[in-house]
Biopython code that builds the backbone (N, CA, C, O; Angstrom):
import numpy as np
from Bio.PDB.StructureBuilder import StructureBuilder

atoms = [
    (1, "MET", "N", (4.060, 10.319, -23.382)),
    (1, "MET", "CA", (2.884, 9.963, -22.605)),
    (1, "MET", "C", (3.317, 9.605, -21.176)),
    (1, "MET", "O", (4.230, 8.806, -20.967)),
    (2, "GLU", "N", (2.645, 10.210, -20.213)),
    (2, "GLU", "CA", (2.994, 9.957, -18.813)),
    (2, "GLU", "C", (2.448, 8.617, -18.341)),
    (2, "GLU", "O", (1.353, 8.200, -18.719)),
    (3, "GLU", "N", (3.233, 7.961, -17.511)),
    (3, "GLU", "CA", (2.772, 6.713, -16.918)),
    (3, "GLU", "C", (1.894, 7.036, -15.719)),
    (3, "GLU", "O", (2.109, 8.045, -15.047)),
    (4, "PRO", "N", (0.898, 6.183, -15.443)),
    (4, "PRO", "CA", (0.028, 6.460, -14.292)),
    (4, "PRO", "C", (0.802, 6.351, -12.979)),
    (4, "PRO", "O", (1.755, 5.581, -12.861)),
    (5, "VAL", "N", (0.371, 7.132, -12.010)),
    (5, "VAL", "CA", (0.994, 7.119, -10.686)),
    (5, "VAL", "C", (0.057, 6.383, -9.736)),
    (5, "VAL", "O", (-1.137, 6.678, -9.672)),
    (6, "PHE", "N", (0.607, 5.426, -9.004)),
    (6, "PHE", "CA", (-0.173, 4.668, -8.034)),
    (6, "PHE", "C", (0.348, 4.982, -6.639)),
    (6, "PHE", "O", (1.556, 5.067, -6.419)),
    (7, "TYR", "N", (-0.571, 5.150, -5.710)),
    (7, "TYR", "CA", (-0.201, 5.403, -4.321)),
    (7, "TYR", "C", (-0.663, 4.228, -3.470)),
    (7, "TYR", "O", (-1.806, 3.784, -3.578)),
    (8, "VAL", "N", (0.236, 3.726, -2.621)),
    (8, "VAL", "CA", (-0.084, 2.577, -1.770)),
    (8, "VAL", "C", (-1.298, 2.864, -0.910)),
    (8, "VAL", "O", (-2.169, 2.007, -0.764)),
    (9, "LYS", "N", (-1.372, 4.075, -0.330)),
    (9, "LYS", "CA", (-2.493, 4.398, 0.557)),
    (9, "LYS", "C", (-3.826, 4.334, -0.182)),
    (9, "LYS", "O", (-4.855, 4.056, 0.433)),
    (10, "ASP", "N", (-3.828, 4.587, -1.497)),
    (10, "ASP", "CA", (-5.060, 4.509, -2.276)),
    (10, "ASP", "C", (-5.446, 3.074, -2.598)),
    (10, "ASP", "O", (-6.592, 2.809, -2.958)),
    (11, "MET", "N", (-4.509, 2.149, -2.473)),
    (11, "MET", "CA", (-4.783, 0.750, -2.790)),
    (11, "MET", "C", (-5.230, -0.058, -1.577)),
    (11, "MET", "O", (-5.713, -1.180, -1.730)),
    (12, "ILE", "N", (-5.077, 0.492, -0.376)),
    (12, "ILE", "CA", (-5.388, -0.277, 0.830)),
    (12, "ILE", "C", (-6.860, -0.671, 0.880)),
    (12, "ILE", "O", (-7.166, -1.839, 1.121)),
    (13, "SER", "N", (-7.774, 0.262, 0.660)),
    (13, "SER", "CA", (-9.204, -0.058, 0.742)),
    (13, "SER", "C", (-9.627, -1.121, -0.260)),
    (13, "SER", "O", (-10.315, -2.065, 0.127)),
    (14, "PRO", "N", (-9.245, -1.010, -1.545)),
    (14, "PRO", "CA", (-9.624, -2.075, -2.477)),
    (14, "PRO", "C", (-9.040, -3.436, -2.102)),
    (14, "PRO", "O", (-9.685, -4.466, -2.294)),
    (15, "ILE", "N", (-7.821, -3.439, -1.569)),
    (15, "ILE", "CA", (-7.209, -4.701, -1.148)),
    (15, "ILE", "C", (-7.993, -5.298, 0.014)),
    (15, "ILE", "O", (-8.282, -6.495, 0.029)),
    (16, "MET", "N", (-8.338, -4.447, 0.995)),
    (16, "MET", "CA", (-9.106, -4.930, 2.145)),
    (16, "MET", "C", (-10.485, -5.412, 1.712)),
    (16, "MET", "O", (-10.964, -6.429, 2.213)),
    (17, "ASP", "N", (-11.131, -4.702, 0.791)),
    (17, "ASP", "CA", (-12.436, -5.131, 0.272)),
    (17, "ASP", "C", (-12.329, -6.494, -0.391)),
    (17, "ASP", "O", (-13.203, -7.344, -0.220)),
    (18, "PHE", "N", (-11.264, -6.702, -1.142)),
    (18, "PHE", "CA", (-11.053, -7.993, -1.801)),
    (18, "PHE", "C", (-10.990, -9.119, -0.770)),
    (18, "PHE", "O", (-11.669, -10.135, -0.918)),
    (19, "PHE", "N", (-10.175, -8.940, 0.277)),
    (19, "PHE", "CA", (-10.046, -9.980, 1.295)),
    (19, "PHE", "C", (-11.350, -10.186, 2.056)),
    (19, "PHE", "O", (-11.685, -11.316, 2.414)),
    (20, "GLU", "N", (-12.090, -9.107, 2.308)),
    (20, "GLU", "CA", (-13.395, -9.234, 2.966)),
    (20, "GLU", "C", (-14.340, -10.070, 2.117)),
    (20, "GLU", "O", (-15.056, -10.929, 2.633)),
    (21, "ASN", "N", (-14.340, -9.815, 0.811)),
    (21, "ASN", "CA", (-15.196, -10.576, -0.102)),
    (21, "ASN", "C", (-14.793, -12.041, -0.162)),
    (21, "ASN", "O", (-15.608, -12.896, -0.507)),
    (22, "CYS", "N", (-13.541, -12.338, 0.173)),
    (22, "CYS", "CA", (-13.067, -13.722, 0.213)),
    (22, "CYS", "C", (-13.415, -14.399, 1.539)),
    (22, "CYS", "O", (-13.141, -15.585, 1.724)),
    (23, "GLY", "N", (-14.024, -13.640, 2.466)),
    (23, "GLY", "CA", (-14.486, -14.237, 3.706)),
    (23, "GLY", "C", (-13.692, -13.886, 4.957)),
    (23, "GLY", "O", (-14.003, -14.390, 6.036)),
    (24, "TYR", "N", (-12.687, -13.045, 4.843)),
    (24, "TYR", "CA", (-11.917, -12.648, 6.018)),
    (24, "TYR", "C", (-12.667, -11.585, 6.815)),
    (24, "TYR", "O", (-13.370, -10.750, 6.245)),
    (25, "ASP", "N", (-12.513, -11.624, 8.126)),
    (25, "ASP", "CA", (-13.135, -10.649, 9.011)),
    (25, "ASP", "C", (-12.364, -9.332, 8.952)),
    (25, "ASP", "O", (-11.134, -9.318, 9.014)),
    (26, "LYS", "N", (-13.102, -8.224, 8.830)),
    (26, "LYS", "CA", (-12.467, -6.910, 8.670)),
    (26, "LYS", "C", (-11.565, -6.560, 9.858)),
    (26, "LYS", "O", (-10.449, -6.081, 9.658)),
    (27, "GLN", "N", (-12.026, -6.787, 11.079)),
    (27, "GLN", "CA", (-11.217, -6.441, 12.255)),
    (27, "GLN", "C", (-9.941, -7.266, 12.307)),
    (27, "GLN", "O", (-8.876, -6.748, 12.642)),
    (28, "THR", "N", (-10.045, -8.546, 11.977)),
    (28, "THR", "CA", (-8.858, -9.403, 11.958)),
    (28, "THR", "C", (-7.885, -8.940, 10.890)),
    (28, "THR", "O", (-6.677, -8.887, 11.119)),
    (29, "LEU", "N", (-8.422, -8.602, 9.714)),
    (29, "LEU", "CA", (-7.567, -8.121, 8.628)),
    (29, "LEU", "C", (-6.808, -6.870, 9.028)),
    (29, "LEU", "O", (-5.593, -6.787, 8.849)),
    (30, "TRP", "N", (-7.531, -5.890, 9.575)),
    (30, "TRP", "CA", (-6.871, -4.636, 9.954)),
    (30, "TRP", "C", (-5.843, -4.881, 11.039)),
    (30, "TRP", "O", (-4.760, -4.296, 11.012)),
    (31, "GLY", "N", (-6.167, -5.738, 11.994)),
    (31, "GLY", "CA", (-5.217, -6.033, 13.067)),
    (31, "GLY", "C", (-3.962, -6.709, 12.552)),
    (31, "GLY", "O", (-2.854, -6.366, 12.962)),
    (32, "ASN", "N", (-4.133, -7.676, 11.647)),
    (32, "ASN", "CA", (-2.992, -8.432, 11.138)),
    (32, "ASN", "C", (-2.208, -7.689, 10.066)),
    (32, "ASN", "O", (-0.992, -7.851, 9.961)),
    (33, "MET", "N", (-2.889, -6.881, 9.276)),
    (33, "MET", "CA", (-2.239, -6.302, 8.107)),
    (33, "MET", "C", (-1.796, -4.854, 8.289)),
    (33, "MET", "O", (-1.071, -4.324, 7.446)),
    (34, "TYR", "N", (-2.213, -4.214, 9.363)),
    (34, "TYR", "CA", (-1.858, -2.802, 9.537)),
    (34, "TYR", "C", (-0.343, -2.600, 9.513)),
    (34, "TYR", "O", (0.161, -1.711, 8.828)),
    (35, "ASN", "N", (0.377, -3.433, 10.266)),
    (35, "ASN", "CA", (1.839, -3.306, 10.306)),
    (35, "ASN", "C", (2.459, -3.580, 8.946)),
    (35, "ASN", "O", (3.434, -2.935, 8.560)),
    (36, "ASP", "N", (1.889, -4.548, 8.212)),
    (36, "ASP", "CA", (2.410, -4.839, 6.876)),
    (36, "ASP", "C", (2.228, -3.643, 5.951)),
    (36, "ASP", "O", (3.152, -3.270, 5.228)),
    (37, "PHE", "N", (1.042, -3.041, 5.970)),
    (37, "PHE", "CA", (0.794, -1.877, 5.120)),
    (37, "PHE", "C", (1.689, -0.707, 5.518)),
    (37, "PHE", "O", (2.193, 0.018, 4.660)),
    (38, "SER", "N", (1.880, -0.529, 6.815)),
    (38, "SER", "CA", (2.757, 0.553, 7.277)),
    (38, "SER", "C", (4.181, 0.338, 6.776)),
    (38, "SER", "O", (4.847, 1.286, 6.361)),
    (39, "SER", "N", (4.640, -0.898, 6.815)),
    (39, "SER", "CA", (5.987, -1.213, 6.326)),
    (39, "SER", "C", (6.105, -0.951, 4.831)),
    (39, "SER", "O", (7.106, -0.401, 4.369)),
    (40, "ILE", "N", (5.087, -1.342, 4.080)),
    (40, "ILE", "CA", (5.086, -1.119, 2.631)),
    (40, "ILE", "C", (5.123, 0.371, 2.332)),
    (40, "ILE", "O", (5.879, 0.814, 1.467)),
    (41, "MET", "N", (4.314, 1.142, 3.039)),
    (41, "MET", "CA", (4.270, 2.583, 2.801)),
    (41, "MET", "C", (5.609, 3.238, 3.143)),
    (41, "MET", "O", (6.070, 4.121, 2.419)),
    (42, "ARG", "N", (6.234, 2.810, 4.244)),
    (42, "ARG", "CA", (7.542, 3.365, 4.604)),
    (42, "ARG", "C", (8.579, 3.041, 3.527)),
    (42, "ARG", "O", (9.392, 3.888, 3.161)),
    (43, "PHE", "N", (8.539, 1.804, 3.025)),
    (43, "PHE", "CA", (9.472, 1.400, 1.974)),
    (43, "PHE", "C", (9.305, 2.283, 0.738)),
    (43, "PHE", "O", (10.291, 2.790, 0.203)),
    (44, "TYR", "N", (8.067, 2.471, 0.283)),
    (44, "TYR", "CA", (7.848, 3.270, -0.919)),
    (44, "TYR", "C", (8.184, 4.742, -0.706)),
    (44, "TYR", "O", (8.624, 5.415, -1.639)),
    (45, "LYS", "N", (7.984, 5.246, 0.497)),
    (45, "LYS", "CA", (8.391, 6.630, 0.776)),
    (45, "LYS", "C", (9.908, 6.764, 0.675)),
    (45, "LYS", "O", (10.414, 7.725, 0.095)),
    (46, "LYS", "N", (10.632, 5.793, 1.243)),
    (46, "LYS", "CA", (12.093, 5.830, 1.177)),
    (46, "LYS", "C", (12.576, 5.718, -0.263)),
    (46, "LYS", "O", (13.428, 6.490, -0.701)),
    (47, "ILE", "N", (12.028, 4.755, -0.997)),
    (47, "ILE", "CA", (12.493, 4.520, -2.362)),
    (47, "ILE", "C", (12.148, 5.704, -3.263)),
    (47, "ILE", "O", (12.915, 6.027, -4.170)),
    (48, "SER", "N", (11.015, 6.353, -3.032)),
    (48, "SER", "CA", (10.660, 7.502, -3.869)),
    (48, "SER", "C", (11.623, 8.660, -3.626)),
    (48, "SER", "O", (11.953, 9.398, -4.555)),
    (49, "LYS", "N", (12.075, 8.823, -2.381)),
    (49, "LYS", "CA", (13.063, 9.870, -2.092)),
    (49, "LYS", "C", (14.377, 9.561, -2.801)),
    (49, "LYS", "O", (15.014, 10.459, -3.351)),
    (50, "VAL", "N", (14.778, 8.308, -2.789)),
    (50, "VAL", "CA", (16.019, 7.905, -3.453)),
    (50, "VAL", "C", (15.894, 8.125, -4.956)),
    (50, "VAL", "O", (16.816, 8.644, -5.586)),
    (51, "LEU", "N", (14.766, 7.737, -5.529)),
    (51, "LEU", "CA", (14.567, 7.898, -6.970)),
    (51, "LEU", "C", (14.573, 9.370, -7.363)),
    (51, "LEU", "O", (15.169, 9.744, -8.373)),
    (52, "ARG", "N", (13.908, 10.206, -6.562)),
    (52, "ARG", "CA", (13.887, 11.639, -6.863)),
    (52, "ARG", "C", (15.282, 12.241, -6.727)),
    (52, "ARG", "O", (15.692, 13.070, -7.539)),
    (53, "TYR", "N", (16.003, 11.819, -5.697)),
    (53, "TYR", "CA", (17.349, 12.345, -5.461)),
    (53, "TYR", "C", (18.278, 11.981, -6.622)),
    (53, "TYR", "O", (19.082, 12.797, -7.072)),
    (54, "ASN", "N", (18.149, 10.743, -7.094)),
    (54, "ASN", "CA", (19.001, 10.269, -8.191)),
    (54, "ASN", "C", (18.402, 10.555, -9.565)),
    (54, "ASN", "O", (18.992, 10.214, -10.591)),
    (55, "LYS", "N", (17.240, 11.177, -9.578)),
    (55, "LYS", "CA", (16.532, 11.529, -10.820)),
    (55, "LYS", "C", (16.344, 10.331, -11.741)),
    (55, "LYS", "O", (16.602, 10.395, -12.943)),
    (56, "ILE", "N", (15.887, 9.242, -11.140)),
    (56, "ILE", "CA", (15.610, 8.018, -11.905)),
    (56, "ILE", "C", (14.142, 8.014, -12.278)),
    (56, "ILE", "O", (13.673, 7.079, -12.928)),
]
sb = StructureBuilder()
sb.init_structure("model")
sb.init_model(0)
sb.init_chain("A")
sb.init_seg("    ")
for serial, (resi, resn, name, xyz) in enumerate(atoms, 1):
    if name == "N":
        sb.init_residue(resn, " ", resi, " ")
    sb.init_atom(name, np.array(xyz, "f"), 0.0, 1.0, " ", f" {name:<3s}", serial, name[0])
structure = sb.get_structure()
């Protein structure tokens, strides 16, 4: 049985919706969190290449 595949870019909107529902302003969230999300996505892109290369 295959394990589900999750993509960081697909999780950004639900995460932002969650914080908005908690009372955070959308513009402030995007301004503060954009760099964090970009860093997370870069990390997962790098690690996925390493995993594929090493066939893990």
